[in-house]
Each structure stands twice: as C-alpha cells, then as structure tokens.
C-alpha positions in Angstrom: 0.0 0.1 0.0 1.1 3.6 -0.8 0.6 6.8 1.2 -0.7 9.7 -0.7 -0.8 13.3 0.7 -3.5 15.7 -0.4 -2.5 19.3 0.2 -4.3 22.5 -0.4 -1.5 24.7 -1.7 -2.0 28.4 -0.8 -1.6 31.4 -3.2 2.0 32.6 -3.6 3.6 29.3 -2.4 6.1 27.4 -4.6 5.3 23.7 -5.3 8.7 22.6 -3.6 10.3 22.2 -0.5 13.0 24.8 -0.8 13.8 28.2 -2.3 17.2 29.7 -3.0 16.6 33.4 -3.4 19.2 35.6 -4.9 21.2 37.8 -2.8 18.8 40.6 -1.5 15.8 38.8 -2.5 13.1 37.4 0.1 12.7 33.9 0.6 9.3 32.7 -0.9 6.8 30.4 0.9 7.4 26.6 0.1 5.6 23.4 0.9 7.9 23.1 3.9 6.0 25.8 5.7 2.7 23.6 5.7 3.8 20.0 5.6 6.5 18.3 7.6 6.7 14.8 6.2 10.1 13.5 5.2 10.9 12.1 1.9 7.6 13.1 0.0 7.7 14.7 -3.3 4.9 16.4 -5.4 3.4 14.6 -8.5 3.3 17.6 -10.8 3.1 21.2 -9.7 1.1 24.3 -9.5 2.4 27.7 -10.4 3.3 30.1 -7.6 0.3 32.2 -8.2 -2.2 29.3 -8.4 -4.0 27.5 -5.6 -5.5 24.2 -4.8 -5.0 20.5 -4.9 -1.3 19.1 -4.9 -0.6 15.5 -4.6 2.7 14.2 -2.8 4.0 10.9 -1.9 7.2 8.9 -1.1 6.3 6.3 -3.8 8.1 7.1 -6.9 6.2 4.8 -9.1 2.9 6.2 -7.8 4.2 9.8 -8.4 5.0 8.8 -12.1 1.6 7.1 -12.7 -0.1 10.4 -11.4 2.0 12.8 -13.3 2.7 10.9 -16.5 0.8 12.7 -19.2 0.1 9.3 -21.0 -2.3 8.3 -18.2 -4.3 11.4 -18.9 -5.6 12.1 -15.4 -8.1 14.7 -15.8 -7.7 17.9 -13.8 -10.5 20.2 -12.8 -10.2 24.0 -11.9 -12.3 26.7 -10.7 -11.3 29.8 -12.5 -12.2 33.4 -11.8 -12.1 35.4 -15.0 -12.3 38.8 -16.1 -15.8 39.7 -17.5 -18.7 37.2 -18.3 -17.8 34.8 -20.9 -20.6 34.3 -23.5 -21.8 31.0 -25.2 -19.3 31.5 -28.1 -16.2 31.6 -25.7 -17.5 28.6 -23.8 -18.0 26.7 -27.1 -14.5 27.5 -28.1 -13.1 26.2 -24.9 -15.3 23.0 -25.5 -13.9 22.4 -28.9 -10.3 23.4 -28.2 -8.4 26.5 -28.9 -5.1 27.2 -30.9 -2.3 28.2 -28.8 1.1 28.8 -29.9 2.1 25.2 -29.0 -0.8 23.8 -30.9 -4.5 23.1 -30.6 -5.7 22.1 -27.1 -7.9 19.0 -26.6 -11.5 19.7 -25.8 -12.3 20.8 -22.3 -15.4 20.5 -20.3 -16.5 23.8 -19.0 -19.4 25.2 -17.2 -20.5 28.5 -15.5 -20.7 28.6 -11.7 -22.9 30.8 -9.7 -20.5 30.6 -6.6 -17.0 29.1 -6.5 -17.6 27.4 -3.2 -14.0 28.4 -2.2 -12.7 30.5 0.7 -11.7 34.0 -0.2 -8.0 34.4 -1.4 -5.6 36.3 0.8 -5.0 38.8 -0.4 -8.3 39.1 -2.2 -8.8 40.6 -5.7 -9.1 44.3 -5.9 -12.7 45.1 -6.9 -11.8 48.5 -8.2 -9.3 47.0 -10.8 -11.6 44.2 -11.5 -15.2 45.3 -11.2 -16.8 42.5 -13.3 -15.6 39.0 -12.9 -17.2 35.3 -13.1 -16.4 31.9 -12.3 -16.0 28.8 -14.5 -15.3 25.2 -13.8 -13.0 23.8 -16.4 -11.7 20.1 -16.7 -8.7 19.3 -19.0 -6.9 16.1 -19.9 -3.4 17.6 -20.4 -1.0 19.7 -18.6 0.9 22.3 -20.6 2.6 25.2 -18.9 -0.1 27.8 -17.8 -2.5 26.1 -20.0 -5.7 27.3 -18.4 -4.7 30.8 -18.1 -3.7 30.8 -21.8 -7.0 29.1 -22.8 -9.3 31.7 -21.2 -7.0 34.5 -22.3 -7.5 33.3 -25.8 -11.2 33.6 -25.7 -11.0 37.1 -24.2 -11.4 36.6 -20.6 -8.0 36.6 -18.6 -7.7 34.3 -15.6 -7.7 36.3 -12.4 -7.7 33.3 -9.8 -7.1 29.8 -10.6 -7.8 26.9 -8.1 -7.3 23.1 -8.8 -10.2 21.2 -7.0 -9.5 17.7 -8.6 -7.0 15.4 -10.0 -8.6 12.1 -11.4 -10.5 10.8 -8.5 -8.8 12.9 -5.7 -10.6 16.1 -4.7 -9.8 19.1 -2.6 -13.0 18.9 -0.7 -12.6 19.7 3.2 -9.1 21.2 2.9 -8.5 25.0 3.8 -5.4 26.5 2.3 -2.4 25.0 4.0 -4.2 21.9 5.3 -3.5 18.3 4.2 -4.7 14.9 4.7 -3.0 11.5 4.3 -4.7 8.6 2.5 -3.5 5.1 2.3 -4.4 3.7 -1.2 -6.7 0.7 -1.0 -7.5 1.4 2.7 -10.9 3.1 3.8 -9.5 5.4 6.5 -7.7 8.7 6.2 -6.6 11.4 8.6 -6.7 15.3 8.2 -4.1 17.6 9.9 -3.6 21.2 10.2 -0.4 22.7 8.8 2.8 22.2 10.5 4.6 25.5 11.1 8.4 25.8 11.2 10.1 28.5 13.1 11.6 31.2 11.1 11.3 31.9 7.4 8.9 33.7 5.3 5.1 33.8 6.2 
C-alpha cells in the first residue's frame, strides 16, 4: 500500500520544499511551511500564483503514474475570469483553442454561480476588476499555464485559478495550507492542520 498526501497549496507558494533566493531577495513560501513529512515529493506542480490540490507521496512509481501525461488524469479547476464569458467563448473552450504550442484538446466547461471556495488572501481588488465570473474547467493535458492561456485566448483573462480535483482525488474539506494522508486501497484517512516551522517567510 502507498501513502498519498493531499495538500491545499495556498496562493503565492512554491510547489517545492526549498527556495534559493538571490542575494537581496526575500525567501518565498514553500511546501515545507505547511507539511513536515520526510521523503515526499509532489506529483506535478502548481504555479506560484495558483492554488488548490497538490498530490505528494514517497512512492516514486505512484508519483510517475499520477504525473505521466500518458495516463491522462483529468484535472478540474475553478477559474475566476475577467468579465462574463458568452456562449461563443464557452463553445470555443469545449472544442479546443489554438495556442502557440498547438491546439488544445476539448475541455469540459460550465459556468458557476458561486465558487464554493474561501476568499483568497490577499483578495482581488474590486476597483481593478469590477466584473468577474467563475468557470469550472476540466482538461486532460497539462501544458505550462494552459488554463490561463485558454481563457485569455477567448478574451477572458484568468484572475484566480484553483485546482479542485486530479482524477478521483478532490480538494473537498481542505482549507489553504491543510493536508490529509490517504492510504491507497484502505478506507481510513486522517486530516491535519499545517505544521509550522520557526523562522522563514510567512
């Protein structure tokens, strides 16, 4: 059996355990600030300015199975975008859009009346972004900043991006910085609050 850790990565945190800032630069928050489990590594990543579900394990084969694009684990995001996408924009996302590195695969997309997510810290500035809306978007590939590029392509730049599911694993019940351990093929799991280390950037 393998241990899998489901973590809600906060905004402005690296998807790695160390940061090596250049001289004069401030250390950025890392996974070590919220989870203190030796020998685990992330299966995939989230950008520094993205939030949500990150899977970690000490089982290299499991990490490979989850992160290998050949296994096509669908990834679901809740995306706050500028403006209100019309039917034509949603249809384009569902069909696939042409990016610089080629066409995307068709995505599943729907409008959301409410994100169901906690407010980001810091929140968006309503004076800069007076009209926004939420989409739920599911893709089966993982190019660099793909969701952001897709929504920008149809005229609605992404302002906030939160991954809520990877395959069968979901973010449900985890606040930013919280994590839980699951043993695959076992019914029980545990939920824990983040472990704080002394010192470092907060």
